Rosetta silent file (secondary structure, phi, psi, omega in degrees, C-alpha in Angstrom):
SEQUENCE: XXXXXXXXXXXXXXXXXXXXXXXXXXXXXXXXXXXXXXXXXXXXXXXXXXXXXXXXXXXXXXXXXXXXXXXXXXXXXXXXXXXXXXXXXXXXXXXXXXXXXXXXXXXXXXXXXXXXXXXXXXXXXXXXXXXXXXXXXXXXXXXXXXXXXXXXXXXXXXXXXXXXXXXXXXXXXXXXXXXXXXXXXXXXXXXXXXXXXXXXXXXXXXXXXXXXXXXXXXXXXXXXXXXXXXXXXXXXXXXXXXXXXXXXXXXXXXXXXXXXXXXXXXXXXXXXXXXXXXXXXXXXXXXXXXXXXXXXXXXXXXXXXXXXXXXXXXXXXXXXXXXXXXXXXXXXXXXXXXXXXXXXXXXXXXX
SCORE:     score description
SCORE:     0.000 S_00000001
   1 L     0.000  121.370  178.072  123.130  195.692   63.962 S_00000001
   2 L   -58.500  146.496  176.356  121.507  199.094   63.212 S_00000001
   3 L  -103.840  161.317  175.393  117.940  198.999   62.008 S_00000001
   4 L   -75.057  123.029  174.205  116.320  201.086   59.347 S_00000001
   5 L   -81.561  -28.245 -177.265  114.637  204.077   60.973 S_00000001
   6 L  -159.513 -171.120  179.087  113.040  205.046   57.710 S_00000001
   7 L   -65.246  143.002  173.429  113.485  204.454   54.003 S_00000001
   8 L   -66.027  168.860 -178.817  117.087  204.553   52.806 S_00000001
   9 L   -49.093  139.615 -175.225  117.980  207.431   50.452 S_00000001
  10 L   -79.312 -154.120 -177.119  115.681  207.605   47.444 S_00000001
  11 L   -66.284  158.240  179.065  116.407  207.980   43.728 S_00000001
  12 L   -57.994  141.761 -179.814  119.356  210.111   42.569 S_00000001
  13 L   -73.979  161.999  176.150  118.601  213.832   42.588 S_00000001
  14 L   -79.176  -21.837  179.493  118.464  215.875   39.438 S_00000001
  15 E  -155.549  145.929  178.775  120.904  218.331   40.974 S_00000001
  16 E  -155.774  151.548  174.657  123.078  218.442   44.074 S_00000001
  17 E  -154.592  148.586 -176.646  125.836  220.505   45.609 S_00000001
  18 E   -74.290  138.364  173.604  127.807  220.384   48.830 S_00000001
  19 E   -99.914  -41.046 -175.427  126.945  222.736   51.653 S_00000001
  20 E  -153.213  132.048  177.697  129.493  221.573   54.233 S_00000001
  21 E  -106.326   96.099 -176.891  132.296  219.045   54.289 S_00000001
  22 L   -82.898 -179.163 -179.687  132.564  218.073   57.953 S_00000001
  23 L   -65.532  -44.518 -175.928  135.122  215.930   59.712 S_00000001
  24 L  -123.678   -5.118 -179.032  133.010  212.787   59.641 S_00000001
  25 E  -137.634  163.818  175.984  129.861  213.781   57.775 S_00000001
  26 E  -128.091  144.778 -179.338  128.851  215.694   54.701 S_00000001
  27 E  -117.647  125.065 -170.880  125.928  218.044   54.199 S_00000001
  28 E  -133.903  141.684  172.004  124.478  218.330   50.704 S_00000001
  29 E   -89.412  126.978  178.342  121.574  220.123   49.034 S_00000001
  30 E  -113.093  130.511  173.365  119.531  217.718   46.874 S_00000001
  31 E  -115.969  124.280 -179.442  117.044  218.887   44.270 S_00000001
  32 L   -92.433  169.729 -173.728  114.643  216.269   42.949 S_00000001
  33 L   -60.757  -26.131  178.031  112.917  216.256   39.583 S_00000001
  34 L   -83.660    6.352  179.508  109.754  217.748   41.043 S_00000001
  35 L    90.548   -8.449  179.395  111.718  220.792   42.186 S_00000001
  36 L   -65.096  135.625  177.374  111.772  219.801   45.863 S_00000001
  37 E  -119.542  133.274  178.094  114.982  220.791   47.617 S_00000001
  38 E  -134.827  160.187  172.267  116.220  219.193   50.824 S_00000001
  39 E  -103.806  124.232  179.739  119.353  219.236   52.897 S_00000001
  40 E  -109.814  126.533  175.376  120.836  215.790   53.434 S_00000001
  41 E  -117.411  125.732 -173.711  123.319  215.171   56.225 S_00000001
  42 E  -149.047  157.450  178.619  124.985  211.769   56.264 S_00000001
  43 E   -70.383  149.890  173.698  128.074  209.990   57.480 S_00000001
  44 L   -82.493  142.024  175.586  131.073  209.673   55.231 S_00000001
  45 L   -66.719  123.531 -179.104  132.034  206.108   54.362 S_00000001
  46 L  -159.018  143.948  178.880  135.063  205.278   56.494 S_00000001
  47 L   -72.083  -30.325  176.896  136.534  202.252   58.215 S_00000001
  48 L  -131.099   86.336 -173.388  137.288  204.460   61.255 S_00000001
  49 L   -74.454    5.187 -178.016  134.791  207.351   61.252 S_00000001
  50 L   100.533  156.514 -171.998  136.048  208.896   64.497 S_00000001
  51 L   -68.264  -22.271 -174.343  134.972  208.368   68.080 S_00000001
  52 L  -119.774   -0.360 -171.001  131.812  210.511   67.920 S_00000001
  53 H   -56.482  -65.007 -176.581  130.798  210.420   64.267 S_00000001
  54 H   -67.220  -46.644  178.481  127.972  207.881   64.194 S_00000001
  55 H   -58.742  -37.471 -179.688  126.723  208.408   67.760 S_00000001
  56 H   -68.108  -39.178  176.829  126.518  212.179   67.189 S_00000001
  57 H   -63.234  -43.101  178.700  124.513  211.757   63.961 S_00000001
  58 H   -63.862  -38.682  178.279  122.106  209.411   65.715 S_00000001
  59 H   -65.823  -38.033 -179.722  121.751  211.867   68.569 S_00000001
  60 H   -64.981  -39.029  176.611  121.042  214.699   66.142 S_00000001
  61 H   -60.065  -47.907  179.505  118.272  212.597   64.529 S_00000001
  62 H   -63.191  -37.540 -179.744  116.678  211.923   67.932 S_00000001
  63 H   -61.196  -50.165 -177.139  117.087  215.593   68.827 S_00000001
  64 H   -67.360  -24.412  177.733  115.265  216.781   65.709 S_00000001
  65 H   -65.771  -25.226 -176.837  112.451  214.300   66.278 S_00000001
  66 L  -129.230   24.889 -178.034  111.509  216.172   69.451 S_00000001
  67 L   -81.764  151.583  175.833  112.891  219.655   68.827 S_00000001
  68 L   -68.515  175.171 -171.635  110.854  222.856   69.293 S_00000001
  69 L   -66.267  -11.078  178.074  109.587  224.867   66.344 S_00000001
  70 L   -68.957  -15.867 -178.428  112.776  226.917   66.146 S_00000001
  71 E  -102.178  154.213  177.318  114.368  223.905   64.396 S_00000001
  72 L   -68.124  151.742  176.402  113.555  222.552   60.914 S_00000001
  73 L   -69.073  145.081  174.260  111.246  219.524   60.758 S_00000001
  74 E   -81.983  117.247 -179.053  112.875  216.137   60.260 S_00000001
  75 E   -79.194  -43.894  175.878  111.608  214.851   56.913 S_00000001
  76 E  -168.834  162.963  179.305  113.095  211.384   57.129 S_00000001
  77 E  -145.541  165.404  178.688  116.083  209.508   58.482 S_00000001
  78 E  -147.198  152.561  179.693  117.871  206.230   57.899 S_00000001
  79 E  -158.397   94.602 -175.667  120.200  203.964   59.840 S_00000001
  80 E  -152.784  166.133  179.073  121.143  200.712   58.175 S_00000001
  81 E  -124.030  140.181  175.097  124.033  198.602   57.009 S_00000001
  82 E  -139.600 -162.842 -177.648  124.516  197.003   53.593 S_00000001
  83 L   -63.953  -23.150 -178.415  127.399  195.693   51.455 S_00000001
  84 L   -86.910   -7.446  179.631  128.749  199.250   51.217 S_00000001
  85 E   119.130 -159.579 -176.784  128.938  199.704   54.987 S_00000001
  86 E   -90.537  134.815 -179.100  126.982  201.687   57.541 S_00000001
  87 E  -125.064  116.352  176.860  124.625  204.466   56.415 S_00000001
  88 E  -132.143  131.072  179.632  123.256  207.003   58.892 S_00000001
  89 E  -177.401 -178.286 -179.021  121.678  210.269   57.890 S_00000001
  90 E  -158.452  167.734  176.646  118.604  212.439   57.593 S_00000001
  91 E  -126.693  144.011  174.525  116.899  215.089   55.456 S_00000001
  92 E  -135.826  166.334  178.758  115.409  218.433   56.425 S_00000001
  93 E   -64.643  150.968  173.501  113.941  221.228   54.264 S_00000001
  94 L   -98.005  121.418 -178.434  116.327  223.540   52.417 S_00000001
  95 L   -92.556   86.871 -173.930  115.588  227.158   53.243 S_00000001
  96 L   -64.135  -29.638 -177.624  116.551  228.777   49.966 S_00000001
  97 L   -90.336   10.781 -179.614  115.477  232.226   51.086 S_00000001
  98 E  -115.618  161.209  171.646  117.620  232.112   54.240 S_00000001
  99 E  -137.014  166.006  177.479  121.273  232.633   55.005 S_00000001
 100 E   -73.463  151.685  176.540  123.356  231.997   58.078 S_00000001
 101 H   -61.631  -30.173  178.673  123.582  234.778   60.620 S_00000001
 102 H   -60.735  -41.112  179.983  127.360  234.537   60.115 S_00000001
 103 H   -62.708  -42.387 -179.685  126.949  235.583   56.469 S_00000001
 104 H   -66.298  -42.173 -179.041  124.869  238.579   57.509 S_00000001
 105 H   -64.384  -48.957 -176.941  127.303  239.564   60.233 S_00000001
 106 H   -66.081  -26.312  179.067  130.414  239.265   58.058 S_00000001
 107 H   -64.052  -21.616  178.853  128.760  241.302   55.275 S_00000001
 108 L    75.981   14.460 -177.946  128.972  244.320   57.599 S_00000001
 109 L   -91.478   -3.796 -176.342  125.444  245.443   56.657 S_00000001
 110 L   -85.575  151.650  172.561  123.927  245.166   60.144 S_00000001
 111 L  -101.972  168.059  178.452  123.336  248.010   62.544 S_00000001
 112 H   -65.358  -34.088  179.281  123.665  247.790   66.317 S_00000001
 113 H   -65.033  -40.728  177.027  119.855  247.941   66.659 S_00000001
 114 H   -64.361  -41.999  178.881  119.508  244.938   64.318 S_00000001
 115 H   -62.571  -37.907  178.655  122.186  243.096   66.284 S_00000001
 116 H   -65.548  -44.863  178.985  120.337  243.842   69.531 S_00000001
 117 H   -61.290  -43.752  178.559  117.032  242.582   68.102 S_00000001
 118 H   -56.132  -50.113 -177.563  118.752  239.447   66.842 S_00000001
 119 H   -65.104  -37.982  178.242  120.254  238.750   70.259 S_00000001
 120 H   -63.096  -40.479  179.976  116.961  239.404   72.047 S_00000001
 121 H   -75.176  -34.407  174.845  115.175  236.891   69.846 S_00000001
 122 H   -63.388  -41.649  179.069  117.940  234.335   70.159 S_00000001
 123 H   -62.837  -42.289  179.426  117.723  234.695   73.932 S_00000001
 124 H   -61.366  -42.617 -178.621  113.936  234.196   73.832 S_00000001
 125 H   -68.754  -51.614 -171.002  114.364  231.069   71.746 S_00000001
 126 H   -77.077  -52.189 -170.889  117.309  229.546   73.580 S_00000001
 127 H   -73.262  -37.075 -174.248  116.899  230.545   77.206 S_00000001
 128 H   -95.953  -30.593 -178.902  113.137  230.244   77.523 S_00000001
 129 H  -101.011  -41.503 -172.095  112.221  227.513   75.064 S_00000001
 130 H   -90.344  -42.308 -176.034  115.267  225.346   74.621 S_00000001
 131 L   -76.551   63.190  176.273  117.097  225.463   77.986 S_00000001
 132 L   -89.499  141.685 -179.640  114.574  223.341   79.824 S_00000001
 133 E   -58.630  140.539  178.360  115.802  221.357   82.844 S_00000001
 134 L  -116.320  130.966 -178.464  116.669  217.721   82.166 S_00000001
 135 L   -91.937  -33.148  178.635  116.310  215.055   84.822 S_00000001
 136 L  -103.581  108.809 -177.858  117.918  212.132   82.991 S_00000001
 137 L  -154.948  158.533  176.925  121.427  212.977   81.886 S_00000001
 138 L   -95.306  124.020  178.667  124.966  211.690   82.035 S_00000001
 139 L   -56.269  140.636 -174.521  127.250  213.930   84.161 S_00000001
 140 L   -92.103   -8.675 -177.259  129.850  215.613   81.969 S_00000001
 141 H   -58.017  -42.845  179.773  132.751  215.817   84.405 S_00000001
 142 H   -67.814  -34.878  178.530  134.036  212.372   83.376 S_00000001
 143 H   -65.032  -45.615  179.735  133.614  213.207   79.703 S_00000001
 144 H   -62.272  -43.844 -179.658  135.684  216.386   80.048 S_00000001
 145 H   -63.296  -48.301 -178.072  138.394  214.582   82.009 S_00000001
 146 H   -65.166  -40.192 -177.396  138.609  211.638   79.612 S_00000001
 147 H   -67.551  -45.333 -179.804  138.492  213.823   76.509 S_00000001
 148 H   -70.118  -34.522  175.845  141.208  216.234   77.713 S_00000001
 149 H   -65.039  -42.390  177.707  143.342  213.336   78.948 S_00000001
 150 H   -63.169  -40.266  176.636  143.013  211.655   75.555 S_00000001
 151 H   -59.299  -45.285  178.910  143.917  214.934   73.866 S_00000001
 152 H   -60.093  -42.078 -178.875  147.056  215.225   75.977 S_00000001
 153 H   -63.384  -44.799 -178.487  148.001  211.633   75.098 S_00000001
 154 H   -67.581  -44.555  179.135  147.524  212.195   71.388 S_00000001
 155 H   -68.669  -32.542  179.854  149.328  215.508   71.249 S_00000001
 156 H   -66.208  -15.851  178.151  152.081  214.166   73.494 S_00000001
 157 L   -83.314  -13.912  179.692  152.973  211.632   70.823 S_00000001
 158 L   -93.289  127.754 -174.042  153.824  214.436   68.379 S_00000001
 159 H   -59.754  -34.369 -176.114  157.359  215.764   68.781 S_00000001
 160 H   -68.300  -29.302 -178.709  156.289  219.354   68.079 S_00000001
 161 H  -103.117   -8.183 -175.156  153.824  219.366   70.992 S_00000001
 162 H   -55.429  -44.317  178.631  155.609  217.072   73.414 S_00000001
 163 H   -62.627  -37.865 -179.380  157.275  219.912   75.378 S_00000001
 164 H   -64.330  -34.662 -179.805  153.964  221.781   75.733 S_00000001
 165 H   -78.630  -46.789 -165.982  152.338  218.653   77.172 S_00000001
 166 H  -100.302  -26.543  179.961  155.105  217.251   79.330 S_00000001
 167 L   -64.828  149.262 -179.729  157.376  220.118   80.414 S_00000001
 168 L   -69.098  -30.735  178.833  156.731  221.588   83.847 S_00000001
 169 E  -141.868  147.023  173.961  156.710  225.101   82.369 S_00000001
 170 E  -134.447  155.308  179.518  156.364  226.665   78.910 S_00000001
 171 E  -106.840  121.907  177.513  156.671  230.265   77.717 S_00000001
 172 E  -125.522  123.833 -178.011  153.755  231.631   75.675 S_00000001
 173 L    53.358   33.824  178.118  153.851  235.205   74.457 S_00000001
 174 L    84.529   -2.616 -178.160  156.683  235.860   76.902 S_00000001
 175 E  -111.669  142.381 -179.964  154.714  234.617   79.929 S_00000001
 176 E   -81.416  138.545  174.629  155.328  231.361   81.885 S_00000001
 177 E  -136.391  150.953  168.960  152.647  228.692   82.157 S_00000001
 178 E   -64.644  154.726  173.467  152.659  225.157   83.526 S_00000001
 179 L   -63.775  165.508 -175.514  152.658  222.437   80.900 S_00000001
 180 H   -64.048  -38.187  177.759  149.311  220.929   79.936 S_00000001
 181 H   -66.431  -38.704  177.759  149.751  217.768   81.983 S_00000001
 182 H   -63.667  -39.581  176.887  150.725  219.816   85.047 S_00000001
 183 H   -63.679  -41.010  177.306  147.562  221.912   84.534 S_00000001
 184 H   -60.973  -40.735  178.798  145.461  218.745   84.291 S_00000001
 185 H   -63.621  -42.907  177.686  146.899  217.515   87.596 S_00000001
 186 H   -62.236  -41.193  179.097  146.053  220.831   89.218 S_00000001
 187 H   -60.809  -38.395  178.122  142.532  220.665   87.815 S_00000001
 188 H   -67.884  -40.493 -178.495  142.048  217.238   89.391 S_00000001
 189 H   -61.486  -38.761 -177.953  143.379  218.423   92.735 S_00000001
 190 L   -96.020    6.431  177.801  140.867  221.265   92.962 S_00000001
 191 L    59.184   41.980 -178.851  138.024  219.198   91.430 S_00000001
 192 H   -60.846  -41.884 -176.501  137.653  221.631   88.570 S_00000001
 193 H   -64.414  -27.338 -178.707  135.844  219.132   86.334 S_00000001
 194 H   -65.302  -20.591 -179.562  133.167  218.560   88.977 S_00000001
 195 H   -62.253  -25.602  179.711  131.907  222.111   88.403 S_00000001
 196 H   -65.573  -22.981 -176.189  130.326  220.861   85.166 S_00000001
 197 H   -98.267   -5.484 -179.283  127.916  218.693   87.175 S_00000001
 198 L   -84.569  143.513  178.881  126.901  221.383   89.662 S_00000001
 199 L    80.954  178.570 -175.124  123.690  223.292   89.131 S_00000001
 200 L   -61.710  144.271  171.665  120.869  222.672   86.660 S_00000001
 201 L  -108.768  129.493 -173.336  121.493  220.593   83.545 S_00000001
 202 E  -122.700  166.231  170.989  119.476  221.767   80.531 S_00000001
 203 E   -73.031  124.676 -177.731  118.772  220.790   76.961 S_00000001
 204 L  -101.125  162.677  162.016  121.482  222.477   74.930 S_00000001
 205 L   -75.148  -49.723  174.281  121.871  223.424   71.328 S_00000001
 206 L   100.493  -27.449  177.664  125.423  222.099   71.608 S_00000001
 207 L  -144.148   57.231 -170.615  127.007  223.971   68.718 S_00000001
 208 L   -82.531   86.193  173.778  125.584  227.472   69.028 S_00000001
 209 L  -123.395  161.841 -176.600  127.589  229.556   66.554 S_00000001
 210 H   -60.258  -25.663  177.059  126.347  232.160   64.108 S_00000001
 211 H   -66.810  -21.943 -175.904  126.835  229.693   61.244 S_00000001
 212 H  -103.299   19.663  175.580  124.139  227.490   62.788 S_00000001
 213 E  -124.792  121.550 -179.506  121.489  230.189   63.006 S_00000001
 214 E   -99.362  141.441  175.765  119.506  230.942   59.813 S_00000001
 215 E  -134.872  156.980  178.390  117.803  234.254   59.087 S_00000001
 216 E   -62.522  146.480  177.902  115.884  235.439   55.976 S_00000001
 217 L   -65.562  -36.390  169.875  118.014  236.978   53.234 S_00000001
 218 L   -81.163   92.772 -157.527  115.534  239.881   53.224 S_00000001
 219 L   -56.131  129.048  171.595  116.771  240.507   56.722 S_00000001
 220 L  -142.098  114.502 -177.176  114.502  240.124   59.689 S_00000001
 221 L   -73.665   -6.644  179.732  116.080  239.736   63.116 S_00000001
 222 L   -86.205  -13.800 -176.099  112.739  238.393   64.384 S_00000001
 223 L  -112.314  113.542 -178.896  112.853  235.191   62.385 S_00000001
 224 L  -124.736  143.698  170.106  115.386  232.554   63.412 S_00000001
 225 E  -128.341  125.879  178.894  115.898  228.924   62.485 S_00000001
 226 E   -94.565  137.531  178.583  118.419  226.872   64.466 S_00000001
 227 L  -132.231  172.627  176.185  120.288  224.085   62.712 S_00000001
 228 L    49.816   54.574  174.487  123.056  221.551   63.417 S_00000001
 229 L   -72.122  169.574 -179.936  122.316  220.879   67.088 S_00000001
 230 L    77.459  125.380 -176.289  124.432  218.518   69.212 S_00000001
 231 L   -68.341  167.013  179.371  128.134  219.144   69.724 S_00000001
 232 L   -57.354  -28.646  179.664  130.851  217.375   67.752 S_00000001
 233 L   -92.173    9.111  175.734  131.261  215.062   70.781 S_00000001
 234 L    82.895   19.296 -178.530  127.532  214.295   70.873 S_00000001
 235 L   -88.753  125.179  177.643  126.635  216.551   73.826 S_00000001
 236 L  -131.566   -0.122  177.837  123.047  217.805   73.934 S_00000001
 237 E  -137.983  135.156  178.505  122.514  218.094   77.723 S_00000001
 238 E   168.370 -167.117  178.778  124.671  219.915   80.240 S_00000001
 239 L   -63.438  140.002 -177.723  125.269  223.237   81.935 S_00000001
 240 L   -57.756  -26.547 -176.787  123.661  226.137   80.076 S_00000001
 241 H   -59.139  -23.638  179.472  127.016  227.871   80.089 S_00000001
 242 H   -60.414  -40.630  179.567  128.188  225.562   77.255 S_00000001
 243 H   -69.046  -38.737 -179.964  125.931  227.365   74.794 S_00000001
 244 H   -65.859  -44.009  179.589  127.026  230.792   75.982 S_00000001
 245 H   -58.201  -47.263 -178.270  130.739  229.942   75.706 S_00000001
 246 H   -65.031  -43.171  179.609  130.308  228.600   72.178 S_00000001
 247 H   -60.714  -47.620 -175.923  128.184  231.517   71.077 S_00000001
 248 H   -68.405  -29.402  178.865  130.568  234.141   72.422 S_00000001
 249 H   -62.748  -34.531  179.873  133.600  232.451   70.868 S_00000001
 250 H   -89.903  -41.432 -176.242  132.172  233.092   67.396 S_00000001
 251 H   -67.576  -12.591  174.897  130.247  236.319   68.112 S_00000001
 252 L   -90.612  -11.157 -174.829  133.482  237.908   69.245 S_00000001
 253 L    89.738   -7.386 -175.507  135.225  237.009   65.992 S_00000001
 254 H   -62.863  -53.492 -176.822  137.659  234.812   67.939 S_00000001
 255 H   -67.612  -37.977  176.420  136.640  231.440   66.526 S_00000001
 256 H   -61.327  -40.530  177.987  136.283  232.795   62.989 S_00000001
 257 H   -62.425  -38.895  178.725  139.815  234.174   63.182 S_00000001
 258 H   -67.721  -48.165 -179.793  141.155  230.753   64.187 S_00000001
 259 H   -60.802  -36.936 -176.634  139.251  228.910   61.460 S_00000001
 260 H   -88.794   -3.361  178.419  140.321  231.475   58.847 S_00000001
 261 L    60.924   41.788  172.333  143.908  231.501   60.187 S_00000001
 262 L   -90.382   64.296 -174.184  143.984  235.260   60.770 S_00000001
 263 E  -160.988  175.727  176.135  146.611  234.737   63.434 S_00000001
 264 E  -131.326  116.555 -176.862  150.214  233.939   64.206 S_00000001
 265 E  -146.485  137.646  177.783  150.799  230.778   66.233 S_00000001
 266 E   151.410 -171.644 -177.468  153.702  228.414   66.659 S_00000001
 267 E   -79.413  149.269  172.070  157.172  227.963   68.191 S_00000001
 268 E  -114.755  179.180  176.692  159.738  230.696   68.745 S_00000001
 269 L   -62.106  -36.924  177.707  163.412  230.385   69.544 S_00000001
 270 L  -129.907   85.010  179.080  162.507  230.653   73.203 S_00000001
 271 E   107.501 -149.507 -173.533  158.923  229.524   73.819 S_00000001
 272 E  -142.192  162.083  174.252  155.745  229.918   71.755 S_00000001
 273 E  -136.189  150.095  169.165  153.411  232.613   70.516 S_00000001
 274 E  -146.700  110.034 -174.542  149.748  232.823   69.697 S_00000001
 275 E  -131.367  117.980  177.268  148.452  236.161   68.511 S_00000001
 276 E   -86.577  136.541 -178.986  145.074  236.670   66.831 S_00000001
 277 L   -83.969   80.499 -177.505  144.908  239.489   64.308 S_00000001
 278 L   -67.067  -16.500  179.910  141.908  241.286   65.794 S_00000001
 279 L   -91.030    5.588  179.234  142.528  244.205   63.426 S_00000001
 280 L   -56.956  141.194 -175.238  142.006  242.016   60.352 S_00000001
 281 H   -59.350  -34.211 -178.771  139.706  243.716   57.879 S_00000001
 282 H   -72.157  -11.202  179.541  137.300  240.762   57.850 S_00000001
 283 H  -101.712    8.449 -177.364  136.816  241.152   61.608 S_00000001
 284 H   -56.978  -42.405 -177.993  135.833  244.826   61.354 S_00000001
 285 H   -59.273  -31.756  179.087  132.159  244.052   61.891 S_00000001
 286 H   -76.364  -20.813  174.200  132.908  242.443   65.237 S_00000001
 287 H   -82.332  -32.066 -174.299  134.734  245.602   66.327 S_00000001
 288 H   -88.232  -31.325 -177.259  131.993  247.930   65.171 S_00000001
 289 L  -120.409  132.781  178.537  128.908  245.965   66.279 S_00000001
 290 L   -90.255  111.313 -177.387  128.514  244.213   69.617 S_00000001
 291 L  -100.815   12.703 -176.294  127.018  240.758   68.956 S_00000001
 292 L  -122.827  -34.175 -166.842  127.407  239.546   72.541 S_00000001
 293 H   -57.959  -50.420 -176.011  126.280  242.118   75.099 S_00000001
 294 H   -64.113  -41.596 -178.917  122.466  241.732   74.843 S_00000001
 295 H   -65.855  -39.921  179.822  122.621  237.970   74.752 S_00000001
 296 H   -66.387  -40.979  178.682  124.906  237.828   77.809 S_00000001
 297 H   -59.383  -42.610  179.534  122.631  240.255   79.697 S_00000001
 298 H   -66.926  -38.965  177.764  119.623  237.989   78.972 S_00000001
 299 H   -59.865  -47.432 -178.775  121.666  234.948   80.024 S_00000001
 300 H   -62.159  -40.674  177.754  122.525  236.564   83.346 S_00000001
 301 H   -62.682  -40.564 -175.699  118.909  237.501   83.977 S_00000001
 302 H   -82.050  -45.197 -172.469  117.721  233.978   83.217 S_00000001
 303 H  -105.790  -10.102  178.934  120.499  231.732   84.560 S_00000001
 304 L    91.016 -174.066 -177.031  122.203  233.945   87.121 S_00000001
 305 L   -55.289  149.426  179.902  125.935  234.726   87.633 S_00000001
 306 L   -83.810  130.499  172.215  128.503  233.066   85.395 S_00000001
 307 L   -76.810  101.260 -174.351  130.793  230.436   86.971 S_00000001
 308 H   -63.733  -44.583  176.473  134.075  231.858   85.724 S_00000001
 309 H   -58.015  -40.895  177.991  136.247  228.772   86.344 S_00000001
 310 H   -67.683  -37.471  178.944  133.723  226.634   84.440 S_00000001
 311 H   -57.067  -48.239 -177.075  133.521  229.238   81.623 S_00000001
 312 H   -71.858  -31.770  175.117  137.266  229.027   81.049 S_00000001
 313 H   -63.927  -43.103  176.377  137.292  225.250   81.425 S_00000001
 314 H   -63.814  -38.057  176.769  134.666  224.984   78.662 S_00000001
 315 H   -61.844  -42.340  178.764  136.671  227.365   76.521 S_00000001
 316 H   -65.440  -42.976  179.596  139.741  225.146   77.001 S_00000001
 317 H   -58.621  -50.076 -179.002  137.687  222.047   76.209 S_00000001
 318 H   -60.376  -38.290  179.930  136.325  223.465   72.956 S_00000001
 319 H   -69.597  -47.801 -172.144  139.836  224.488   71.849 S_00000001
 320 H   -75.447  -32.752 -179.319  141.607  221.254   72.788 S_00000001
 321 H   -65.988  -27.358  176.938  138.946  218.846   71.591 S_00000001
 322 H   -92.786   -9.264 -179.889  139.337  220.275   68.106 S_00000001
 323 H   -63.026  -33.046 -177.789  143.121  220.524   68.256 S_00000001
 324 L   -80.775   -5.277 -179.358  143.458  216.837   67.389 S_00000001
 325 L  -109.343    8.680 -179.731  141.226  217.322   64.340 S_00000001
 326 L  -130.172  175.376 -178.516  143.155  220.170   62.782 S_00000001
 327 L  -140.831  173.681  172.676  146.674  220.816   61.511 S_00000001
 328 H    63.092 -143.741 -174.868  149.140  223.614   60.951 S_00000001
 329 H   -66.690  -30.399  175.765  148.623  227.049   62.450 S_00000001
 330 H   -61.640  -45.226 -179.772  145.054  226.210   63.484 S_00000001
 331 H   -64.366  -43.011  177.172  146.289  223.312   65.546 S_00000001
 332 H   -59.417  -42.953 -178.613  149.019  225.387   67.139 S_00000001
 333 H   -63.135  -46.165 -176.606  146.497  228.100   68.009 S_00000001
 334 H   -64.200  -42.275  179.833  144.021  225.659   69.546 S_00000001
 335 H   -63.115  -49.301 -175.957  146.673  223.933   71.659 S_00000001
 336 H   -69.549  -40.996  177.695  148.200  227.178   72.977 S_00000001
 337 H   -68.662  -37.697  176.559  144.890  228.941   73.519 S_00000001
 338 H   -61.157  -43.061  176.676  143.451  225.826   75.155 S_00000001
 339 H   -61.221  -44.712  178.728  146.384  225.742   77.583 S_00000001
 340 H   -62.774  -38.836 -179.403  145.916  229.404   78.423 S_00000001
 341 H   -67.248  -40.076  178.918  142.186  228.910   78.993 S_00000001
 342 H   -65.370  -37.423  175.944  142.765  225.956   81.317 S_00000001
 343 H   -62.767  -41.495  177.086  145.259  228.093   83.258 S_00000001
 344 H   -62.432  -40.534 -179.980  142.607  230.850   83.549 S_00000001
 345 H   -57.691  -36.353 -178.926  140.071  228.314   84.795 S_00000001
 346 H   -77.329  -16.165 -176.705  142.377  227.426   87.652 S_00000001
 347 H  -118.333   -2.194  177.499  142.937  231.023   88.663 S_00000001
 348 L   -73.190  142.605  179.805  139.550  232.623   87.998 S_00000001
 349 L   -67.548  132.795 -179.564  137.595  233.666   91.099 S_00000001
 350 L   -78.211  142.991  178.109  134.824  231.216   91.906 S_00000001
 351 L   -80.487    0.000    0.000  131.300  232.577   92.233 S_00000001
């Protein structure tokens, strides 16, 4: 039975509005009668909240209790059960004068020099302060194997994805690939998943995308606040490459295009296609400004050469783990792109 970590939520706020409606949790701004504003993140009431919902929220609370100054302070948290069910959540300050770096980037108002300064400061924060070696950790190879196997099983039950999972070969964008199960078997044969346990394991952000980095609205690339640590699967320790892969997926415009459905993905008469509209007007800023180069250079200086097979494996993992939580063209894109990434992982030169 969960215990109360702190006081349960207080009196009703005088004003509130939703910030983010997540898969298993909701994030809301609460304003109390004294004018105080806080951000409250809490689980949604559900009989089956998902495999990682509650554990991930609890991990995020523990993370914020011991996080460096780049993160907001934890004001209070709660973890209790009553007649209405299980309640897990926490509050942090609401930074009214800040916006997400994603908002700044998408606005198209940044220069390359500002983008470079932003990346330099993110690197200083992440690589030097956050990515500290961890001695006590659970190896991630089994997690990746179990999660991707479970994804294959779930997708394989859907008639639209069954051929992609079970057929020996599929055609994507006119090119042949092994089916997803065949790729998984190859990955096991070459011990691809074991690469996740090799090398130093560090404290991660876990969900390092531009949406989870706050900057002042009166723009200053020197001031950063990191929010929403811990991955959707509850990962907060692992190879440093996990944060780089996640950051680059968004900083390239790739992940934003998938979420916004600026793409074409699905079945054809003979095979499948997945084509991201990189020329979309809303992605112009990612074509004009490089939001990745400086951060990657700093990563290479600090952590050394990139393990290319592991990079593509992590890219496949991020795509496929979310494929079961989406629908429509987004789901098609994640499945097909995840398969392609796993294929690249098996053929990329090892460092």
